[in-house]
Steps between C-alpha positions, in 0.01 A plus 500: 500500500772720351559858613350664185180299534471588871551871425231491229264323742570764767428782255170336400402464868584864567296621203207281607520632858507866394212441256295322769555794738366741240201286406373331813633672808311799634699525822833667558791323332873558484809346342833475683782441249745432785260280696596144578280193484572413861227552759502385863803282429340321205635536147236523225542411133394691188123553499447382858309728738488571873283716727666768714373608843371827348270304263711548189530193277844492339618310194860398436624637167863397548743621377298817432365559851169461681151632420242544777129596510270582790254210534254729678391642167220753482175386343209686347229568758228763558593840641298430817736213581869490585772237502668407826835323477572223747879468478518223761327265252584683171130539426247779453137555584262750337269665754260792519676826584238585761498159670799268477294206627303493175678348201444598140489215253394438144145366509459375141657481156396858419767640735243643742622528854304428813590495867508223755543540874787295642734522790811528285725732700617448852 
């Protein structure tokens, strides 16, 4: 692949990444124009992703930098529930504010929430 074609491909990837951040990502995102595509000693290619310890998924946009988004994205849930982040597993759980042992989950296709008692937190 010649240099002009590679540059055009990189620009298209960058535009797609920025557009996808605006459209699909509800979590916190950032772009580092000076970021490298090397993480934990591994070199990543254009469009490849990796997960950081702080639960940010990063995408290589070389030679333009690196874009990262928090994978622990907020979701829509009732005001009587709250989201608890579990950074050790890069996951979240939605529980009742008054009792963290009771999860909130969507009960049917009409987006109605119900609760279910589980031992979800240590």
